[in-house]
N, C-alpha and C positions, 0 to 999 in steps of 0.2 A: 504594296503589301496586300497580301491576300489573307483575308480573315478566315480562320478555320474554327469551326465549332467543335467543341469537345462534347462527346456524348455524356450525358448526365446519368449517373447510376443512383439507385435507391439507397437509403440509409442502411448500413451494415451493422448488425448487432455483434457485440464481442462474443467470443466463444464462452460456453458455460464454464464456471470455475470447477476445478478438479476437487475431488473429495479429500485429497491429501496435499498438504498438511492441513489439519483442522484449524479452525479459528481459535484464538486464545481462550475464549470462553469455554469451549469444549475441553481444552486441556485442564482448566480449573475444575470443571465438573468431574472429569475423570480422576483428578487428584483427590478431590473431596470424597468421591465414592470409594476410592482405594483406601483412604484414611479410615473411613467408617468400617470397611471390611477388616482392616488390620486391628482396629480397636475391638471389634466384636470377637475376632479370633483370639486376641490376647486375653480378653476377659474370660472366654470359655476355657482357654488353656489354664489360666490361673485357678478357676473353679475346679477343674478336673484334677489338677495337682493337689489342691487343698483337700478335695474329697478323698483322693488316694492316701494322703497323709493321715486323715482321720480313720480310714479303713485299716491302714497298717498299724496305727496305734491300738485300735480295738482288737485286731487279730493278734498282735503281739502280746497284749495283756492277757488274752484268753489262752494263748499257747503257753504262757508262763504258769498259768494256774494248773493245779494237779488233776484232780478228777472232775467228774461231771458236776458235782455240787460246788466245787471251787470255781469252775467256769461260770456257773449260774450266778454265784456270789459276785464274781468279778464283773460280769455283765451288768448286774444290778448296781454295783458301785460306780461303774462308768456312766450309766444312765443318770444316776444322782448327780454326778459331776456336770454332765451336759445340761441337766435341768437347771442346776444352780447357775450355769452360765447364762441361760435364757431368762430365768426368773429366780432371784435369790430365795423366795419363799417356797418355790416348788420342791426343793430338796427336803423340806420339812414335812411334806405330805406323807401320810401313812395309809395303808390298806387300800380300800376301794377308791379313795380320793387320789391316791398315787397312780392307780391303774387308769382312772379316768383321765388324769393328766397325760399319761403315756399314750392313751388312745387319741388324744388331741381332737376329739370330736370327729375323727375320720374312720373309726372302726378298725384299728390296727390289730385286733384280737388280743389285747392285753387283758381287758376286763372279763371276757368270756372264753377266751381261747388259750393257746399255748403260753401266753405271757403271764398267766396267773402264777406260774411256778416261780416267777421272780420275787414274789412276796416272801416266800419262806424256803425256796429251793436251795439257797446257800447254807441254810442251817440244818437241812435234812441229812440223815446218815446215809441213806440210799436214795438215788434218783435215777430214773431210766435215762440211758444215754441218748436215745432218740428224742425223748421229750426235752432234755437239756439242749440238744442240738437245735431243735425247732425254736425254743425260747431264745437261745443265743442269736440265732439268725434274725429273729424278730427284733431283738434288742439292738442288733448291729444296724439294721435299717433305721430304727428310731434314733439311735445315737448319732448317726451321720446327719439325719434330718435336723436334730436339735443343734448340732454343732455348726451346721451350715447357715442357720438362721441368724440374721443380724439382730442386734439388741434393740 
């Protein structure tokens, strides 16, 4: 018998793993990220729908009011209702205290600007349509902000 020697070769490393399919941990991470994105989208959609509902409520009530004075009176009434939702004592405020509450410390122009007409505009015989429109637009923004706040 003749002995043959086998040529020895160096250690071979296996081929690098492919990038697909990912490991189970990556699937879990992807599922978690997708879940977070879906929850954020659902919350934003819910808030947008709720905001549209408040806008349509305010706009519908103003559209049902007759003239400019009636629209200002309705805007004031809706603001009182929204304020009562946030703070039951706020609806009892009168005059400058009411305007300061509506300003909310953020300078919404209720105390010194177009919003002053909300104090007595609903009781006036004549009111400028442009002034009423500006006051109602200001009231609309504050109404939605008050309705969106949590208790």
